[in-house]
C-alpha positions in Angstrom: 0.0 0.0 0.0 1.4 3.3 -1.1 1.0 6.1 1.4 0.1 9.5 -0.1 2.0 12.4 1.2 -0.4 14.8 2.8 0.2 18.5 2.0 0.4 20.7 5.0 0.1 24.4 4.5 2.5 25.6 7.1 1.3 29.2 6.7 -2.3 28.4 7.4 -2.4 29.9 10.8 -0.2 32.8 9.9 -2.4 33.6 6.8 -5.6 33.5 9.0 -4.0 35.9 11.5 -2.8 38.3 8.8 -6.3 38.4 7.4 -7.5 39.4 10.9 -5.2 42.4 10.9 -2.2 41.0 12.8 1.2 42.1 11.6 4.0 40.7 13.8 3.4 37.0 14.4 5.8 35.3 16.8 6.3 31.5 17.1 7.6 30.0 20.3 8.7 26.4 21.1 10.8 24.5 23.6 13.4 21.8 23.5 14.5 19.7 26.4 11.5 18.9 28.5 12.3 15.2 28.7 16.0 14.9 29.2 17.6 13.9 32.5 20.3 16.6 32.2 20.8 20.1 30.9 18.6 23.1 30.5 15.2 23.5 28.9 15.6 25.9 26.0 13.0 28.0 24.4 13.1 30.2 21.3 10.7 32.9 20.1 11.0 34.2 16.5 9.2 36.6 14.2 9.8 35.6 10.6 9.1 37.6 7.4 6.3 35.7 5.7 7.1 37.0 2.2 10.5 35.3 2.1 9.9 31.7 3.2 12.8 29.3 4.0 12.2 25.9 2.4 12.5 22.9 4.6 11.4 24.5 7.9 9.6 21.8 9.9 9.4 20.2 13.3 13.0 20.1 14.4 12.7 16.4 15.2 11.9 15.6 11.6 14.9 17.4 10.2 18.4 15.9 10.0 21.2 17.4 12.1 23.0 18.7 9.0 19.9 20.3 7.6 19.0 21.8 11.0 22.4 23.5 11.2 21.9 25.0 7.7 18.3 26.1 8.5 19.4 27.6 11.9 21.8 29.9 10.1 19.2 30.9 7.5 16.5 31.4 10.1 18.5 33.7 12.4 19.8 35.5 9.3 16.3 36.3 8.0 14.4 36.7 11.3 12.8 40.1 12.0 13.5 39.3 15.7 14.5 36.2 17.7 15.3 35.4 21.3 16.7 32.2 22.9 16.2 31.6 26.6 16.9 28.7 29.0 16.1 27.6 32.5 18.7 25.7 34.6 18.4 22.2 35.9 18.3 23.6 39.4 15.3 25.7 38.7 13.6 22.8 36.9 14.0 20.8 40.1 12.6 23.7 42.1 9.5 24.7 40.1 9.0 21.5 38.0 9.4 21.1 34.2 6.0 22.4 33.1 6.4 25.7 35.1 10.1 25.9 33.9 8.9 25.5 30.3 6.3 28.2 30.6 8.7 30.6 32.3 11.3 29.9 29.6 8.8 30.5 26.8 7.6 33.7 28.4 11.1 35.0 28.8 11.8 34.2 25.1 8.7 36.1 23.9 9.5 39.1 26.2 13.0 39.1 24.9 12.1 39.9 21.4 13.1 43.4 20.4 9.8 43.8 18.5 6.7 43.2 20.6 4.6 40.7 18.6 0.9 41.3 18.0 0.1 37.6 18.5 2.1 34.5 19.6 1.7 31.0 18.2 2.7 28.4 20.8 3.5 24.8 20.4 0.8 23.1 22.6 1.3 25.1 25.8 -1.1 27.7 27.1 0.7 30.9 28.1 -0.5 33.9 30.1 1.0 36.8 28.1 0.0 40.5 27.7 -0.9 39.8 24.1 -3.0 37.5 22.0 -1.9 33.9 21.9 -2.9 30.7 20.1 -1.7 27.3 21.3 -1.5 24.7 18.5 -1.1 21.0 19.1 1.9 19.7 17.1 2.4 23.3 16.2 6.1 22.8 15.3 4.9 20.6 12.4 1.9 22.7 11.4 3.1 26.3 11.7 6.1 27.7 9.8 6.8 30.2 12.5 6.7 27.7 15.4 8.8 25.3 13.2 11.4 28.0 12.9 11.4 28.5 16.6 11.8 24.8 17.2 14.8 24.6 15.0 16.6 27.5 16.7 15.9 26.0 20.1 17.0 22.5 19.1 20.3 23.5 17.5 21.2 25.8 20.3 20.5 23.1 23.0 22.2 20.3 21.0 25.4 22.5 20.6 25.4 23.3 24.3 25.1 19.6 25.3 28.0 18.8 23.0 30.0 21.5 24.9 29.0 19.8 28.2 30.3 16.5 26.8 33.8 18.0 26.8 33.6 18.7 30.6 31.7 15.5 31.5 32.9 13.0 28.8 31.9 9.9 30.7 28.2 10.5 30.1 28.1 10.8 26.3 26.1 14.0 26.2 27.2 14.6 22.6 25.3 11.4 21.5 22.0 11.5 23.5 21.9 15.2 24.4 20.9 14.3 28.0 17.9 12.1 27.2 17.4 8.9 29.2 19.1 6.3 26.9 20.5 3.1 28.3 24.0 4.4 27.8 23.2 7.5 29.8 21.4 5.7 32.6 24.2 3.2 32.8 26.7 6.1 33.1 24.7 7.7 35.9 24.6 4.4 37.8 28.4 4.0 37.3 29.6 7.5 37.9 26.7 9.2 39.8 25.3 12.5 38.9 27.1 15.5 37.5 26.2 19.2 38.1 23.9 19.5 35.0 21.7 16.5 36.0 18.1 17.2 37.0 17.9 15.7 40.5 14.1 15.3 40.2 14.5 13.3 37.0 17.2 10.8 38.1 16.1 9.8 41.6 15.6 6.1 40.6 19.0 5.9 39.0 21.2 7.2 41.9 
């Protein structure tokens, strides 16, 4: 059975908002809610919608090589973008959902142009502007997809830098997620300063 490729208009939501009179449309997304180590990272971006970058999609669906290329194109063309992060210590203190919401809010508020409306991947945010949460927004919205790629590349690069300081954990391979290799390393070497204590209780 041949599966037909379903066309997704990734500007559907943006077009609807432009028709309603909105001008500056920001997308916001996070990376790193699930890992056992490292920060949660959020990016907010306002993209020009008359100069589309081909290939922008949910960052998980894009190869590392292509993500790196898209990252450079996105930040080069963005009207405004901001990347923020919340530390493992604060994630332990306020929990990952609250940390994600805080991080997203900081990213939006860090834009040098105040957006008229914010498209958010799945999460409901309380902001002083109009918002629209979209389930699987990183795959359905061009603007959220752009934010997801910025956040993903930024966080992956940071985890590779951590790997140089803590080489025994293999952060450059799994980026802090709970793979067998990572969990085995925690059990063997214990935790390191970037581990989330609330996430690794059963492994130490």
